[in-house]
C-alpha positions in Angstrom: 0.0 0.0 -0.1 2.9 2.3 1.5 4.7 1.7 -2.5 1.3 2.3 -4.1 0.9 5.6 -2.3 4.2 6.6 -3.0 3.8 6.0 -6.7 0.4 7.7 -6.8 1.9 11.0 -5.3 5.0 11.2 -7.6 2.4 10.9 -10.5 0.6 13.8 -9.3 3.7 16.1 -8.7 4.9 14.9 -12.3 1.5 15.9 -13.7 1.3 19.3 -11.8 4.4 19.9 -12.5 4.1 19.7 -16.2 0.6 21.3 -16.3 2.1 24.4 -14.6 5.0 24.2 -17.1 2.6 24.1 -19.9 0.2 26.9 -18.5 3.5 29.3 -18.1 4.5 28.5 -21.8 1.1 29.1 -23.3 0.8 32.8 -21.0 4.4 33.8 -22.3 3.2 32.9 -25.8 -0.2 35.0 -25.4 1.2 38.1 -23.7 4.0 37.8 -26.8 1.1 37.8 -29.2 -1.0 40.6 -27.8 1.5 42.8 -26.0 4.1 42.4 -29.0 7.0 43.2 -26.7 9.8 41.0 -25.1 9.5 39.2 -21.9 12.3 41.1 -20.2 11.0 44.2 -19.1 12.0 46.5 -22.4 8.8 48.4 -22.0 10.8 51.7 -20.7 13.2 51.9 -23.6 
């Protein structure tokens, strides 16, 4: 049972991290498209 729990926890963590990474990647691309400005704050230039 313990091994199953560990596997489930690891799987959940992996999925969560991958989901967060994908969401960050999507948001970055959306900001690039909508704002048309580089991610590294070059607004003041």
